[in-house]
N, C-alpha and C positions, 0 to 999 in steps of 0.2 A: 291901702293903708289899714293898719290894725292899731287900735288903741288898747293899752293895757293899764289896769288900775289895781294896785295891790292894797290889801287891807289886812288887819289882824295883828299887826305888830304891837309891841308894848314893852313894859318892864315886868320881869318875872324873876323869882329867886331861882338859884341853881337847883336843879332837879325838877323844876316845873315844866309846864307844857304851854305851847301856843300853836294855833292853827292859822296859817297864812292863806289868804285867798287871792286869786288874780282873775279878774273879770276881763274878758276880751270883747271888743266891739269893733264895728267896721267890717272889713272884708274878711269875715270868718268862714266863708264857704270853702276856702282852700284848706288843705291839710297842713297843719302846723305842729311841729314838735314844740313842746313847752319846757322851758328850763327855769331853774332858780339859781341865781348867783348871789354872792354877798361880797361886801367890801367893808372892811374895818378901817378905822382911821390910820393913815400912813401906810396902808397896804394896798396891793393890787386887787382888782376884782377877781374873785375865784369861783369856780364851778361848785355847785352844791349837789343838785340832782336834776335830772331831766327825764322826760317821758315822751314816747312817740305818740302820734295822733291816735293810733289804734289802741294804745295802752299796753301793747304786747311787749314793748321794750322799754327798759328804764336803766339808767346808770346813776350811781351814787358815789359821792366823795367818800373815801375810806373812813374818814373821821366821823361821819354821820351815820354809817351803816348800823342798823339795829336801833337807831334813835329817831331818825327822820323818815317819813314816808310821803312820797309824791303820789298824787292821784289826779284824775281829771273827769269832768262831766261835760262831754261834748254837746249835749243837749242844752246845757246852760252856759256854754262857752267859758267855763271856769276851770282853773287848775288850783289844786290845794297843796300845801306843804304842812303836814302834821309833824310837829317837833316835840319830842318827849325827852326827858332826862337832859334838859338843857344845861349847858356849862357856860361859865363866864367867857370862854374863848369863842363861843357862838355869837357873841355880841358883834353886831354889824348892821349895816343897811342891807336889806334883802330886796333883790330885784327879780321880777319875773321877765321872761323874754320869749319871743316866738320866732321859730325858724321854719320857713316853708320847705316842704319836702314830701317824699312819699309817706305812705301811712305807717311804715315801720322805722322811719328815719329818726335818729336821736343825735343831737349835737352836744358836745361837751366843751367847746371853745367859744368864748364870747363873740369872736368874729363870724361865727356861723349863724348868729341870731340877728335878724333884721329889725325887730321891733322890741322896744324896752318900755317897762313901766317906770314910774317916778321913784319907786323904792318905798320901803316901809322899815322903820327903825325897830330893831330887836335888841333889847338890853337885858343881860342876864347878870344879876348881882350875886356875889359870893356870900 
């Protein structure tokens, strides 16, 4: 089992920045791809970004390219999501998730992820 705890969400004006963190604990000795997903009210959960255990592969949602950056520190069992130039449409609950796989594996579908955090609210005002 892996436990994930997100932090760093909050209220920010459009154009501002936030940095989300996701700390993993438990069975962290395995290789896990880490992903960020988000869910806005009345909408389905959607993929945002993901990164392989090695850090060598990453995928981004088209709408966040150039604004969001995912990174990870395996020594700290932590993954980050740096969000710049935030827009009101980025408002959602952001979830981090872990998917077991080889060191270069990256998943982009929620069903590929076995473990989920509780989520952190990000609200962007116009």
